[in-house]
C-alpha positions in Angstrom: 66.5 -86.6 -9.3 63.4 -86.7 -7.1 60.7 -86.8 -9.8 57.7 -88.5 -8.3 56.8 -90.9 -11.1 56.2 -94.5 -11.7 59.3 -94.5 -14.0 61.6 -93.2 -11.3 60.3 -95.7 -8.7 60.6 -98.5 -11.2 64.2 -97.5 -12.0 65.1 -97.6 -8.3 63.4 -101.0 -7.8 65.3 -102.3 -10.9 68.6 -101.3 -9.3 67.7 -103.0 -6.0 65.9 -106.2 -6.8 68.5 -108.0 -9.0 70.8 -108.1 -6.0 68.0 -109.2 -3.7 67.1 -112.1 -5.9 70.2 -114.0 -4.8 70.0 -113.1 -1.1 67.7 -114.2 1.6 64.8 -111.8 2.3 63.5 -111.5 5.8 59.8 -110.7 6.0 58.1 -109.5 9.2 55.3 -107.3 10.1 52.0 -107.0 12.0 48.3 -106.8 11.5 46.5 -104.1 13.5 43.1 -102.8 14.2 42.4 -99.4 15.8 38.9 -98.5 16.8 38.1 -95.1 18.2 34.9 -93.4 19.5 34.1 -89.9 20.4 33.9 -89.2 24.2 32.0 -86.0 23.9 28.8 -85.1 22.1 28.6 -82.0 20.0 29.3 -80.4 16.6 32.9 -80.3 15.3 34.5 -77.6 13.3 33.4 -78.0 9.7 30.7 -80.5 10.5 27.7 -78.3 9.7 26.5 -78.2 6.1 24.7 -74.9 6.5 24.3 -72.0 9.0 21.2 -73.7 10.5 22.6 -77.3 10.5 22.7 -78.4 14.1 23.8 -82.0 13.3 26.0 -83.4 16.1 27.8 -86.6 16.8 27.1 -88.4 20.1 29.5 -89.6 22.7 30.2 -93.2 21.7 29.9 -92.7 18.0 32.5 -94.3 15.9 35.4 -92.0 14.9 37.8 -94.5 13.4 37.7 -98.2 12.4 41.1 -98.7 10.9 42.5 -102.1 9.8 46.1 -102.3 8.5 48.9 -104.7 7.6 52.4 -103.4 7.9 54.9 -105.6 6.1 58.7 -105.2 6.4 61.2 -106.6 4.0 65.0 -106.7 4.8 67.8 -108.2 2.8 71.5 -108.0 2.0 73.0 -106.7 -1.2 76.4 -108.4 -1.3 78.5 -108.2 1.8 78.6 -104.5 2.3 75.1 -103.3 1.6 71.5 -104.1 2.7 68.0 -102.9 1.8 64.8 -102.3 3.6 61.2 -102.0 2.3 57.9 -101.4 4.0 54.4 -101.8 2.7 51.4 -100.3 4.5 48.1 -101.7 3.5 45.4 -99.8 5.4 41.7 -98.9 5.3 39.6 -96.8 7.7 35.9 -97.2 7.2 35.2 -93.9 8.9 37.8 -91.9 7.0 36.6 -88.8 5.1 37.4 -88.4 1.4 41.0 -89.3 0.8 41.5 -90.4 4.4 40.0 -93.8 4.0 42.8 -95.7 2.4 45.9 -95.3 0.3 47.0 -91.8 -0.5 50.6 -91.1 -1.7 52.9 -89.2 0.6 50.6 -89.5 3.6 50.4 -91.7 6.7 48.4 -94.1 4.6 50.8 -94.5 1.7 50.9 -98.1 0.7 54.5 -97.8 -0.4 55.9 -96.4 2.8 59.7 -97.0 2.8 62.3 -98.4 0.4 66.0 -97.7 0.9 69.5 -99.1 0.5 72.2 -98.9 3.2 75.7 -98.9 1.8 79.1 -97.2 2.2 81.3 -95.2 0.0 84.7 -93.7 0.8 84.1 -93.6 4.6 80.5 -92.4 4.3 77.5 -94.3 5.4 74.8 -93.9 2.8 71.1 -94.5 3.1 69.5 -94.0 -0.3 65.8 -94.0 -1.0 62.4 -93.3 0.7 63.0 -92.9 4.4 62.7 -91.0 7.6 65.3 -88.9 9.3 64.9 -87.6 12.9 66.6 -84.5 14.1 64.4 -83.5 17.0 62.9 -85.4 19.9 60.6 -83.0 21.8 57.7 -84.5 23.6 54.2 -84.0 22.0 55.2 -81.8 19.0 57.8 -81.3 16.3 60.4 -78.6 16.6 63.8 -79.5 15.2 62.3 -82.6 13.5 62.0 -80.8 10.1 63.4 -83.2 7.5 60.2 -85.2 6.9 56.8 -83.6 6.5 53.9 -84.7 8.9 50.5 -86.0 8.4 48.2 -84.2 10.8 45.1 -86.3 10.2 44.9 -86.8 14.0 46.7 -83.7 15.0 49.5 -84.8 17.4 47.9 -88.1 18.5 49.7 -90.5 16.3 53.2 -91.7 17.2 55.9 -89.6 15.4 57.2 -92.5 13.5 53.7 -93.1 12.0 52.7 -89.5 11.4 56.1 -88.6 9.9 55.9 -89.0 6.0 58.8 -90.8 4.4 60.3 -89.1 1.4 63.0 -89.8 -1.2 66.4 -88.6 -0.1 70.2 -89.1 0.0 71.3 -89.4 3.6 75.0 -89.5 4.1 76.8 -89.7 7.4 80.4 -90.2 8.6 82.2 -89.9 11.9 84.6 -87.1 12.5 87.3 -87.5 15.1 86.5 -89.4 18.3 83.2 -87.8 19.2 81.8 -86.1 16.1 79.4 -87.0 13.3 78.4 -85.1 10.2 75.3 -85.8 8.2 74.3 -84.4 4.8 70.8 -84.5 3.4 69.4 -84.0 -0.1 65.7 -84.7 0.1 62.4 -84.5 -1.9 60.1 -81.5 -1.5 56.8 -82.6 0.1 54.2 -80.7 2.3 52.5 -81.4 5.6 49.1 -83.0 5.1 46.5 -80.8 6.9 42.9 -81.9 6.8 40.7 -79.6 4.8 43.4 -77.8 3.0 42.2 -78.7 -0.4 39.4 -77.9 -2.8 37.0 -80.4 -1.2 37.4 -79.1 2.3 37.2 -82.5 3.9 33.9 -81.7 5.6 33.2 -83.8 8.8 36.8 -84.7 9.3 37.3 -84.8 13.1 40.4 -82.7 13.1 39.6 -79.7 10.9 41.2 -76.6 12.3 39.2 -73.4 12.4 41.9 -71.7 10.4 41.5 -74.2 7.6 37.7 -74.0 7.9 38.0 -70.2 7.1 39.6 -71.1 3.8 37.7 -74.1 2.4 34.9 -74.7 4.9 31.4 -75.2 3.4 29.9 -72.6 5.7 32.7 -70.3 6.8 35.4 -70.7 4.1 36.2 -67.8 1.7 36.2 -70.4 -1.1 32.5 -71.0 -0.6 31.4 -67.7 0.9 32.8 -65.5 -1.9 30.5 -66.9 -4.7 27.4 -66.6 -2.6 28.4 -63.1 -1.5 28.8 -62.2 -5.2 25.4 -63.7 -6.0 23.9 -61.4 -3.4 25.7 -58.5 -5.1 24.1 -59.7 -8.3 20.7 -59.5 -6.7 21.2 -56.0 -5.5 22.4 -55.0 -9.0 19.2 -56.5 -10.4 17.2 -54.7 -7.8 18.9 -51.4 -8.6 18.2 -51.8 -12.3 14.6 -52.6 -11.6 14.2 -49.5 -9.5 13.6 -51.4 -6.3 16.2 -49.3 -4.4 15.0 -45.9 -5.8 11.3 -45.8 -5.3 10.4 -47.5 -8.6 12.7 -45.5 -10.8 14.9 -47.9 -12.8 18.6 -47.4 -12.7 20.2 -48.6 -16.0 23.6 -47.9 -14.4 22.9 -50.5 -11.7 25.0 -50.1 -8.6 27.8 -47.9 -10.0 26.1 -44.8 -8.7 25.7 -46.2 -5.2 29.2 -45.4 -3.9 27.6 -43.3 -1.3 25.8 -46.3 0.3 27.6 -48.8 2.4 26.6 -52.2 3.8 26.2 -50.9 7.4 24.6 -47.7 6.1 21.9 -50.0 4.5 21.7 -52.7 7.2 21.6 -50.3 10.2 18.9 -48.2 8.6 15.5 -48.9 10.1 13.8 -48.4 6.7 16.4 -47.8 3.9 13.9 -47.8 0.9 10.7 -46.8 2.6 9.1 -50.2 2.6 8.7 -50.4 6.3 11.4 -53.2 6.5 14.7 -52.7 8.4 17.9 -52.8 6.4 19.3 -55.9 8.2 16.2 -57.9 7.5 16.1 -56.8 3.9 19.8 -57.6 3.5 19.2 -61.0 5.0 16.1 -61.6 2.8 18.0 -60.8 -0.4 21.1 -62.7 0.7 19.1 -65.9 1.4 16.3 -65.8 -1.2 17.4 -63.4 -3.9 14.6 -61.3 -5.3 11.9 -63.9 -5.5 9.4 -65.4 -3.0 10.9 -68.8 -2.1 7.4 -70.3 -1.9 6.8 -69.4 -5.5 10.2 -69.8 -7.2 13.8 -70.5 -6.3 16.2 -67.7 -7.2 19.6 -69.1 -8.1 21.2 -66.1 -6.5 19.9 -67.1 -3.1 22.2 -68.5 -0.4 19.4 -70.4 1.5 21.4 -70.2 4.8 24.3 -72.4 3.4 27.3 -70.0 3.8 27.9 -67.5 6.5 26.7 -64.3 4.8 24.6 -63.0 7.7 24.2 -64.0 11.3 21.0 -66.0 10.9 19.1 -67.6 13.8 16.3 -69.2 11.8 14.7 -69.4 8.3 12.6 -66.2 8.4 14.1 -63.0 7.0 13.6 -61.5 10.5 15.7 -64.3 12.1 18.9 -62.3 11.9 21.2 -60.3 14.2 23.4 -57.4 13.1 26.3 -56.1 15.1 29.4 -54.8 13.2 31.2 -54.4 16.5 31.0 -58.2 17.1 31.2 -59.3 13.5 30.6 -63.0 12.9 29.3 -63.1 9.3 30.7 -62.0 5.9 28.6 -58.8 5.5 29.2 -57.7 9.1 32.9 -57.8 8.4 32.3 -55.7 5.2 30.5 -52.9 7.0 32.1 -50.1 5.0 31.9 -51.8 1.6 30.0 -49.7 -0.9 27.2 -51.0 -3.1 29.4 -49.8 -6.0 31.8 -52.5 -4.9 29.0 -55.0 -5.4 29.0 -54.1 -9.0 32.5 -55.5 -9.4 31.4 -58.8 -8.0 28.3 -59.0 -10.2 28.3 -60.0 -13.9 26.4 -60.0 -17.2 22.8 -61.0 -17.1 20.6 -61.5 -14.1 22.3 -64.7 -12.8 25.1 -67.1 -13.4 28.0 -64.7 -14.1 28.7 -63.2 -10.7 32.2 -63.9 -9.1 33.2 -67.4 -8.4 36.1 -69.0 -6.5 38.6 -71.8 -7.2 41.3 -73.6 -5.2 44.6 -74.4 -6.9 48.1 -75.6 -6.1 51.3 -74.0 -7.3 54.1 -76.2 -6.0 57.8 -76.3 -6.7 59.0 -78.4 -9.7 59.4 -82.1 -8.9 63.1 -81.7 -9.6 63.5 -79.2 -6.8 65.1 -80.5 -3.6 65.9 -79.6 0.0 69.5 -79.5 1.3 70.6 -80.0 4.9 73.6 -80.6 7.1 74.0 -81.5 10.8 77.1 -81.8 13.0 76.6 -83.8 16.1 79.2 -84.1 18.8 79.9 -84.7 22.5 82.5 -83.6 25.0 84.4 -85.9 27.3 82.2 -84.6 30.1 79.0 -86.1 28.5 77.6 -82.9 27.0 76.0 -83.8 23.7 75.1 -81.2 21.1 74.3 -80.6 17.5 74.3 -77.8 14.9 71.7 -78.1 12.2 71.1 -76.3 8.9 68.3 -77.0 6.4 67.6 -75.0 3.2 64.2 -76.2 2.2 60.6 -75.5 1.2 58.7 -75.1 4.4 56.5 -78.1 4.8 53.6 -75.9 6.0 51.6 -74.8 3.0 50.2 -71.3 2.7 47.4 -69.9 0.6 47.4 -66.7 -1.4 44.3 -65.0 -2.8 43.9 -63.1 -6.0 41.3 -62.1 -8.6 41.5 -63.2 -12.2 39.4 -63.3 -15.4 37.5 -66.6 -15.3 37.8 -67.0 -19.1 41.3 -65.7 -20.0 42.8 -66.6 -16.6 44.6 -63.3 -16.5 45.4 -62.0 -13.0 43.5 -58.8 -12.3 44.5 -55.6 -10.6 42.6 -54.4 -7.6 41.8 -50.7 -7.6 40.6 -48.7 -4.5 38.7 -45.9 -6.1 37.6 -42.7 -4.2 34.0 -41.5 -4.5 33.1 -38.6 -6.8 29.9 -36.7 -6.9 27.8 -37.4 -10.0 24.5 -35.8 -9.1 24.5 -32.7 -6.8 20.7 -32.8 -6.6 20.6 -36.2 -5.0 24.1 -36.4 -3.7 24.7 -39.6 -5.6 28.3 -40.8 -5.6 30.2 -43.1 -8.0 33.8 -44.5 -7.9 36.3 -42.4 -9.7 38.4 -44.7 -12.0 41.1 -42.0 -12.1 41.9 -42.7 -8.4 43.6 -45.6 -6.7 44.3 -45.4 -3.0 47.0 -47.3 -1.2 46.0 -49.3 1.9 47.4 -46.6 4.2 45.2 -44.0 2.5 41.9 -45.7 3.4 39.9 -43.5 5.8 38.9 -45.0 9.2 35.5 -43.3 9.1 32.8 -43.5 6.4 31.1 -40.1 6.0 27.4 -40.0 6.5 26.9 -38.7 2.9 29.4 -41.3 1.5 31.6 -38.5 0.1 34.9 -40.2 1.3 33.9 -43.7 0.4 36.3 -46.2 -1.3 35.0 -48.7 -3.8 36.8 -51.8 -5.1 37.2 -52.0 -8.9 38.8 -54.8 -10.9 40.6 -54.3 -14.2 42.9 -56.2 -16.5 46.2 -55.1 -18.1 44.4 -53.6 -21.0 42.4 -51.3 -18.7 39.1 -53.1 -19.1 36.9 -53.1 -16.0 34.8 -56.0 -14.7 31.3 -56.1 -13.4 27.8 -55.8 -14.7 28.2 -52.1 -15.4 31.4 -50.4 -16.8 32.3 -47.8 -14.1 33.9 -45.6 -16.8 30.8 -45.4 -19.0 27.9 -46.2 -16.6 26.6 -48.5 -19.3 26.2 -52.2 -19.6 29.8 -53.6 -19.6 31.0 -54.8 -23.0 33.5 -57.0 -21.1 31.2 -59.8 -20.1 33.8 -62.2 -18.7 33.1 -63.1 -15.1 35.8 -62.9 -12.4 36.9 -65.5 -10.0 38.8 -65.5 -6.7 41.8 -67.8 -6.9 43.0 -69.4 -3.7 46.5 -70.7 -4.5 48.3 -73.1 -2.2 52.0 -72.7 -2.2 55.3 -73.6 -0.3 57.9 -71.0 0.5 61.7 -71.5 0.5 63.2 -70.9 4.0 66.4 -71.2 5.9 66.4 -73.2 9.1 69.2 -72.9 11.6 69.1 -75.1 14.7 71.0 -76.5 17.6 70.3 -78.9 20.4 71.9 -80.2 23.5 71.4 -82.8 26.3 73.4 -83.3 29.4 73.0 -85.8 32.2 73.6 -84.2 35.6 74.0 -86.4 38.7 72.2 -84.8 41.6 72.9 -87.4 44.2 69.7 -87.7 46.2 67.4 -87.3 43.1 69.6 -89.3 40.8 70.5 -88.2 37.3 68.6 -85.4 35.6 68.8 -85.0 31.9 68.7 -81.4 30.8 67.9 -80.9 27.1 67.0 -78.2 24.6 66.2 -77.6 21.0 66.4 -74.3 19.3 65.3 -73.4 15.8 65.5 -70.1 13.8 63.4 -70.0 10.6 64.0 -67.2 8.1 61.1 -66.3 5.9 58.2 -68.4 7.2 54.9 -67.3 6.0 52.4 -65.6 8.4 48.8 -64.6 7.8 48.3 -60.8 8.1 44.7 -59.6 8.5 43.7 -56.1 7.6 40.2 -55.5 9.0 40.1 -52.0 7.4 40.6 -53.5 3.9 38.1 -56.2 4.7 35.7 -53.6 5.8 35.7 -52.0 2.3 35.4 -55.3 0.6 39.0 -55.6 -0.6 38.9 -59.4 0.0 42.1 -60.5 -1.6 44.3 -57.9 0.2 42.6 -58.1 3.5 44.2 -61.5 4.2 47.7 -61.7 2.9 50.6 -64.0 3.6 53.9 -62.2 4.5 57.3 -63.4 5.3 58.4 -63.5 9.0 61.3 -64.8 10.9 60.5 -67.2 13.7 62.5 -68.4 16.7 61.3 -71.5 18.5 62.8 -73.5 21.3 62.1 -76.1 23.9 63.8 -76.6 27.2 63.3 -79.9 29.0 64.3 -81.9 32.0 64.0 -85.7 32.4 64.3 -87.6 35.6 63.6 -91.2 36.6 61.7 -91.8 39.9 60.0 -94.7 41.7 62.7 -97.0 40.2 61.7 -96.8 36.6 59.1 -94.1 36.0 60.3 -91.4 33.6 59.1 -87.9 34.3 59.7 -85.2 31.7 58.8 -81.5 31.8 59.1 -79.1 29.0 58.8 -75.3 28.3 58.2 -74.4 24.7 58.1 -70.9 23.2 57.5 -69.7 19.7 58.6 -66.1 19.0 57.3 -64.3 15.9 60.1 -61.8 15.3 58.0 -59.9 12.7 54.7 -59.9 14.6 52.3 -57.2 13.3 49.9 -55.4 15.6 48.5 -52.0 14.4 45.4 -51.1 16.5 42.7 -49.1 14.7 39.0 -48.4 15.2 36.7 -47.6 12.2 33.3 -45.9 12.1 30.6 -46.8 9.7 28.2 -44.7 7.7 25.6 -45.4 10.4 28.0 -44.2 13.2 28.8 -47.7 14.5 32.4 -48.5 15.5 34.3 -51.7 14.8 37.8 -53.0 15.1 39.6 -52.5 11.9 43.2 -53.3 13.1 46.0 -54.9 11.0 47.6 -57.8 12.8 49.2 -61.2 12.5 46.4 -63.8 12.6 46.5 -67.1 14.4 46.9 -69.5 11.5 45.4 -72.5 13.3 42.3 -70.8 14.7 41.3 -67.6 12.8 37.7 -67.9 11.7 34.7 -65.8 10.9 33.2 -66.9 14.3 36.0 -65.5 16.4 36.8 -62.1 14.8 39.6 -63.6 12.7 41.5 -64.5 15.8 44.8 -62.6 16.4 48.0 -64.5 16.9 50.7 -64.2 19.5 54.1 -62.5 19.3 55.2 -65.0 22.0 53.3 -68.3 22.3 54.1 -70.6 25.2 53.4 -74.3 25.8 54.1 -76.4 28.9 54.1 -80.1 29.0 54.5 -82.9 31.6 55.1 -86.5 30.5 55.1 -89.7 32.5 56.2 -93.2 31.3 56.4 -96.3 33.3 56.7 -100.1 32.5 54.7 -102.5 34.6 54.1 -106.3 34.8 56.2 -109.2 36.1 58.7 -108.7 33.4 58.0 -105.0 32.8 56.6 -106.0 29.5 53.7 -103.5 29.6 53.8 -99.7 29.6 51.7 -96.7 30.2 52.4 -93.1 29.2 50.6 -89.8 29.9 51.4 -86.4 28.4 49.6 -83.2 29.3 50.2 -80.0 27.3 48.9 -76.6 28.3 48.8 -73.9 25.6 48.9 -70.2 26.3 45.4 -68.9 25.9 43.8 -71.7 27.8 44.0 -74.8 25.5 44.7 -78.2 26.9 45.5 -81.7 25.6 45.9 -84.9 27.6 46.8 -88.2 26.2 46.9 -91.4 28.3 47.9 -94.5 26.5 48.8 -98.1 27.5 50.3 -101.0 25.7 49.7 -104.5 27.1 51.6 -107.5 25.9 49.4 -110.6 26.0 51.9 -112.9 24.2 55.0 -112.4 22.2 52.8 -112.0 19.1 49.7 -110.3 20.5 49.7 -106.8 21.9 46.8 -104.7 23.0 46.6 -100.9 23.4 44.3 -98.3 24.7 44.4 -94.5 24.3 42.4 -91.6 25.6 42.8 -88.2 24.1 41.1 -85.4 25.9 40.9 -81.8 24.6 39.4 -78.9 26.5 39.7 -75.2 27.3 39.3 -72.1 25.2 37.7 -72.9 21.8 39.9 -70.5 20.0 43.2 -72.2 20.8 45.0 -75.0 18.9 44.0 -77.7 21.3 40.7 -76.2 22.7 39.1 -76.1 19.3 39.1 -79.9 19.2 37.1 -80.3 22.4 34.3 -82.2 20.6 37.0 -84.4 18.9 38.1 -85.9 22.2 38.2 -89.7 21.8 39.0 -93.1 23.2 40.8 -95.7 21.1 41.4 -99.5 21.5 43.9 -101.4 19.4 45.1 -104.9 18.9 48.2 -105.9 17.0 49.4 -109.3 15.9 53.1 -109.6 15.1 54.4 -112.1 12.6 57.8 -113.0 11.0 
């Protein structure tokens, strides 16, 4: 029914247009330009192309130069029905990647709306591509869950613009004197979030830190993983050449190094007797591979692009190392063994180490969402609604897994205990006969490595992956490389909501409108971080998406003062009813301590640069909104909303609309973000902006 295809849209148009041909079509619309500049200088999230890239934008630099033509078509279909269409021709010269112009099911969709209004058996029907509004909270969406949202400018755009129209059947009828029932069958479509795609949308002004940790060029797992694996390949090459064992070649590569961990190596002042500290040597191999970069370029080298180590410059010595304040991939993997590196490496000296891909696994186009709302009011003026929506949550989530890069078979992750293979040297190797659960992973890494846990990957046939087969200690006959798969998905959830509003006459203060929206979501997806699993290099299980029930509500009060100025205050709270917080401290082979807790991450802000930021069981927002018309005929208007976010994030938006003539309208808008950089709003400090717009109406 909701198949997104040219055939389907053509069939709908074929049904509509024959009736339109004999009726008058009203055409109206507007031409608009919006120009925005940054108001603060600095580097935005995701703007850097490498660890050492200090590129910044300057205050006054152009953020947006968007020209658009919105054209509305309205006509009758006989005496009982009508139709509406909307075209949205738009182009932004400053847009990144797919944000410049038309993109289906976004704010920039050329074919924005097309629906028919008719009636059947006492029901009012609106059939086609449209918007339905259930919630009206200031500054953010709560109960407004029918249509997905385009977050290209976070919450800056008006709801009617950022809301994405989708195909649906929308049926309403009145019940009794004060009741109304609405039934919805709608298309499945996701929220559009900058950066949540294979390209990463680098330099987009509204990239969230949480998204940057997935697809970011520097901090994203999608790009960090292949370079981390290339470093593992370099260490395997070094082991086979005898560079880690005093010149004695090790044909078994890194398999016999289960007794050596990342921090055991990096925190050692001279791990191989060369006079070079482990952290410097790790950085040198990570950035340059095993060659002198002035002589040859090693393809296994990272060259400061992704966040493997906390570099401060281009020299191997320009690095800091502190697992207690981890901010780079290897610091987070303090207890990962060098045998784990074998699983990430591949056949040959280069080119076959682990890769990473980003894919989408979405519901079938024929799947649909189903909703119902009852809205009523009492004789005393108390308005209320009860809402239910069985739908795919519009917020996408990302799952990680390992698979064979050739056969595409999903691989099993095995956490193998160490076994002693050489009593004389104390050498350890992973025991393929063991497989620990996450709860069995020790918090401390023994100095001799005897309790270490290594990550092995194998397929259903029992074949292991990596340069060396851990069951034979010989060159692996299975030469297929592995790849990490980041799969974007949507999850089916149940949403139950209710709302109310009531105008209360206070006498001296006039009428105060009290209102509220409440929403319970069953089975939303939450990111769960396990720093202990990350510490041993179990990448795909260290960040998992798990179902959680959420309760969200907003309480608001509206009052009119100074004749016609609306003042609105809101309290908003999100309650994660399945919040996870398991506090743990781990100790490395070198005796260093680090936080290895398991907890719910903050989806919007968690990043390598903030310790994979923990979320909140209860998260509060407070908002204050003012709106006032002005001018001789009250034809102009200004609005201001300020939102404070628990944790220290702030957003203030001041906007004004000025009517020059009936056809020409000007606008100005200032969006200011500030506060803690690890909050939803505070992270966009450098994306603060000022916009000017002009709109010409025609009909």
